[in-house]
C-alpha positions as CSV (number, residue, x, y, z in Angstrom):
1,M,14.7,3.3,52.8
2,C,17.0,5.9,51.4
3,R,18.8,3.3,49.5
4,R,15.6,2.2,47.8
5,I,14.7,5.7,46.8
6,F,18.2,6.2,45.5
7,V,18.0,3.1,43.3
8,L,14.6,4.1,42.1
9,L,15.9,7.6,41.1
10,I,18.8,6.0,39.2
11,M,16.4,3.7,37.3
12,L,14.2,6.6,36.4
13,A,17.2,8.6,35.2
14,I,18.3,5.7,33.0
15,T,14.8,5.2,31.6
16,F,14.5,8.9,30.7
17,Q,18.0,8.9,29.1
18,S,17.3,5.9,26.9
19,R,14.1,7.5,25.8
20,A,15.9,10.8,25.0
21,D,18.5,8.9,22.9
22,K,15.8,7.6,20.6
23,E,14.3,11.1,20.0
24,L,15.3,13.2,17.0
25,P,17.8,15.9,17.7
26,L,16.9,19.5,18.2
27,V,17.2,20.2,14.4
28,H,14.1,18.1,13.8
29,K,12.0,20.4,16.0
30,Y,13.0,23.3,13.8
31,I,11.8,21.6,10.6
32,L,8.2,20.8,11.7
33,G,5.8,21.8,9.1
34,K,5.2,21.2,5.3
35,Y,7.8,21.2,2.6
36,T,7.4,20.4,-1.1
37,Y,9.5,19.2,-4.0
38,T,8.5,18.8,-7.6
39,Q,10.4,16.8,-10.2
40,K,9.7,17.3,-13.9
41,G,10.3,14.4,-16.3
42,D,9.9,13.6,-20.0
43,E,8.0,15.8,-22.4
44,L,4.7,14.4,-23.4
45,I,2.9,14.5,-26.8
46,D,1.0,17.6,-25.8
47,G,4.2,19.5,-25.0
48,K,3.8,19.3,-21.2
49,N,6.2,17.5,-19.0
50,A,5.3,14.5,-16.8
51,S,5.9,15.4,-13.1
52,I,5.6,14.2,-9.5
53,T,5.2,16.4,-6.5
54,W,6.0,15.3,-2.9
55,V,4.6,17.2,0.1
56,L,6.4,16.2,3.3
57,N,4.7,17.2,6.5
58,F,7.1,16.8,9.4
59,L,5.0,16.0,12.4
60,P,5.8,15.7,16.2
61,E,6.8,12.3,17.6
62,N,9.3,11.5,14.8
63,K,6.6,11.1,12.1
64,V,6.4,12.5,8.6
65,R,3.3,12.3,6.3
66,I,4.2,12.3,2.6
67,S,1.5,13.0,0.0
68,I,2.3,12.5,-3.6
69,T,0.6,13.8,-6.7
70,S,1.5,13.1,-10.3
71,W,1.0,14.3,-13.8
72,H,1.3,11.2,-16.1
73,A,4.0,9.6,-14.0
74,P,3.8,6.5,-11.7
75,F,4.5,6.8,-8.0
76,T,4.5,4.8,-4.9
77,C,5.2,4.9,-1.2
78,D,2.9,7.8,-0.1
79,G,1.7,7.7,3.5
80,L,3.1,7.8,7.0
81,Y,6.9,7.5,7.7
82,Q,9.0,7.1,10.8
83,A,11.9,9.6,11.0
84,E,15.2,8.6,12.6
85,S,18.2,10.7,13.1
86,V,21.5,9.2,12.0
87,N,24.5,11.6,12.3
88,D,23.5,14.8,10.4
89,E,20.7,13.1,8.4
90,I,17.1,12.3,9.0
91,K,16.2,8.9,7.5
92,L,12.5,8.4,6.6
93,T,11.2,4.9,6.6
94,W,7.7,4.0,5.2
95,L,5.5,2.3,7.8
96,P,3.6,-0.6,6.3
97,E,1.5,-1.2,9.4
98,K,0.2,2.4,9.2
99,N,-0.3,2.4,5.4
100,Y,-2.2,-0.9,4.9
101,E,-4.1,0.4,1.8
102,M,-0.8,1.6,0.1
103,E,2.1,-0.2,-1.4
104,C,5.9,0.5,-1.2
105,N,8.4,-2.0,-2.6
106,T,11.4,0.3,-2.2
107,S,14.0,-0.6,0.5
108,P,14.2,1.7,3.5
109,P,15.0,4.4,4.1
110,Q,12.9,5.7,1.2
111,F,14.0,9.3,1.8
112,I,16.9,11.0,3.4
113,A,16.8,14.6,4.6
114,K,19.5,17.0,5.9
115,R,20.3,20.6,6.2
116,N,23.1,22.2,4.2
117,S,25.6,24.8,5.4
118,G,23.1,27.5,4.3
119,N,20.4,25.9,6.5
120,T,18.3,24.8,3.5
121,L,16.5,21.5,4.0
122,L,17.7,19.0,1.3
123,I,16.3,15.6,0.3
124,K,17.2,12.7,-1.8
125,S,15.4,9.4,-2.6
126,S,15.6,6.4,-4.8
127,L,11.9,7.1,-5.5
128,F,12.9,10.2,-7.6
129,P,12.6,8.8,-11.1
130,W,14.6,11.6,-12.8
131,D,17.8,11.9,-10.7
132,D,17.7,9.7,-7.7
133,E,21.3,10.3,-6.5
134,K,21.3,14.1,-6.1
135,W,20.3,16.2,-3.2
136,F,17.4,18.6,-3.9
137,A,16.2,21.6,-1.9
138,L,12.7,21.4,-0.3
139,K,10.5,24.5,-0.4
140,K,8.8,25.5,2.9
141,M,5.1,25.8,2.5
142,N,3.1,28.3,4.6
């Protein structure tokens, strides 16, 4: 009887450990909330610049909702994302099964986030039409 209980406890411990390994690290818990980044592009005929704004809402359970607005610039891949921690980065992958009315033809991860040494949340993405290789600071929204 004691042996069965012992085996059961070991199996439960392994189950909890494997589940914990898949969760994001503690750093993700501290970035919950909304962040924004705006990129300005080419000047238009009226003197204004084309622009795209991304609002990233870091949610519990490793999800991120990204809302995108634009001023005379095409965009894609708005919707719900899965967040996965890889080393010191959080990779955001668009979820086609949760965004069935949307379209995203960009290879995952579509966004990568990380904190710099000054504790600022940075982001980069191949979806940024005007400088897709650089890291940009996200602004925390209230």
